[in-house]
C-alpha positions, 0 to 999 in steps of 0.5 A, spaced: 534 651 361 532 648 367 538 650 371 536 657 369 529 656 371 531 653 378 536 659 379 530 664 378 525 660 382 530 659 388 531 667 388 524 668 388 523 663 394 529 666 398 527 673 397 519 671 399 522 668 406 527 674 407 521 679 406 517 675 411 522 675 416 523 682 416 519 686 422 515 692 419 513 698 423 510 705 421 510 712 423 507 718 422 513 723 422 508 729 422 505 727 429 512 726 432 515 733 429 509 737 431 510 734 438 517 736 438 518 743 443 523 745 438 518 745 432 514 750 436 519 754 437 521 754 430 514 756 428 514 762 432 521 764 429 518 763 422 511 766 424 515 772 426 519 772 420 513 772 415 510 777 419 516 782 418 515 781 410 507 782 411 508 788 414 513 791 409 508 789 403 502 792 407 506 798 407 508 798 400 501 797 398 498 803 402 504 807 399 501 805 392 494 806 394 495 813 397 499 814 390 493 812 386 488 816 390 493 822 389 493 821 382 486 820 381 484 826 384 489 830 381 488 827 374 484 833 371 489 838 373 495 835 372 499 835 365 499 829 361 507 829 363 505 829 370 500 824 369 504 819 365 510 820 371 504 818 376 502 812 372 510 810 371 511 811 379 504 807 380 507 801 375 514 801 379 510 801 386 506 795 383 513 791 381 516 793 388 510 789 391 511 784 387 518 783 388 517 783 395 512 778 395 516 774 391 522 775 396 518 773 402 515 767 399 522 764 398 525 767 404 520 764 408 521 757 404 528 757 406 527 759 413 522 753 414 527 749 410 533 751 415 528 750 421 526 743 419 533 740 418 535 739 425 528 736 427 528 731 421 535 729 423 533 728 430 527 725 428 531 720 424 536 719 430 530 717 434 526 713 429 533 709 428 533 708 436 526 705 437 527 701 431 533 698 433 530 697 440 524 694 437 528 689 432 524 693 426 528 692 419 523 696 415 520 703 418 514 706 413 513 714 414 506 715 413 506 722 412 511 721 406 507 716 403 501 721 403 505 726 400 507 722 394 500 719 393 501 712 396 496 710 402 498 705 407 493 700 407 495 694 411 503 695 413 502 688 417 507 692 422 506 696 429 505 704 429 511 706 433 509 714 433 507 714 440 514 710 442 518 715 438 514 721 441 516 719 448 523 718 446 524 725 442 520 728 449 525 724 453 520 720 456 
């Protein structure tokens, strides 16, 4: 029994010594990514893509509004069948608008993911290079920590955000 307790105690001591020897850094990856020229270019592409959807949605909504106005104005002179057909057309237009909005959200999200993939790869490469140069064994990403609900209070490490930004921008 004493041997087992000694073994557990020894492992705990070794792990605490190993942790003490690690050099820690932290980074705000959002700051690095937004400083990249490629990010600005991709943002413009995504905004243009979203604008195309917005234009289509606005056109459909305008068409629906015009159809509604026509239906309201002619309501007194229309037969019940014409009124029913007009209402059906309005419902179909409303469904088309909703489907287009859904496609727009999905398309924009996909476009953003596609645009961010190479930027994240570039970020990882430059963080790894700066970490290697500085001898850091652990790099904590502040932005990810915030998104998962954790806070970086005292990392006992160095903020390498500026170094990575400089490396990304070729300085």
